[in-house]
C-alpha positions in Angstrom: 109.4 182.2 149.9 107.9 180.0 147.7 107.1 182.0 145.1 110.4 183.7 145.2 112.2 180.0 144.6 110.1 179.4 141.9 110.9 182.6 140.0 114.8 182.1 139.8 114.1 178.4 139.5 112.0 179.2 136.0 114.4 182.0 135.6 117.5 179.6 135.9 116.0 176.8 134.0 115.4 179.5 131.1 118.7 180.5 131.4 120.4 176.5 130.8 117.4 176.3 128.1 119.0 179.5 126.3 122.0 178.6 126.0 121.6 175.2 124.9 119.6 176.4 121.9 122.2 179.4 120.9 125.2 176.6 120.9 122.6 174.4 118.8 122.1 177.4 116.4 125.7 178.5 116.8 127.0 175.5 115.8 124.6 174.6 113.3 125.5 177.7 111.4 128.8 176.5 111.3 128.1 173.4 110.1 126.2 174.7 107.5 128.9 176.6 106.3 131.7 174.5 106.7 133.2 174.7 102.9 133.1 178.4 102.5 134.8 178.5 106.6 137.4 176.0 105.1 138.2 177.8 101.9 138.4 181.3 103.6 141.0 180.0 106.3 142.7 178.1 103.0 143.0 182.1 101.6 144.2 183.5 104.3 147.4 181.6 104.6 
């Protein structure tokens, strides 16, 4: 019982931590290329 509980707690913590890292990576990348993205969206209009 304890082993199963620890497994699920570890899995949940890993998913939460991974999600935070993913969001930080995506937003960091978007901020890095902000000028290029804005120029691209202006060209489309």
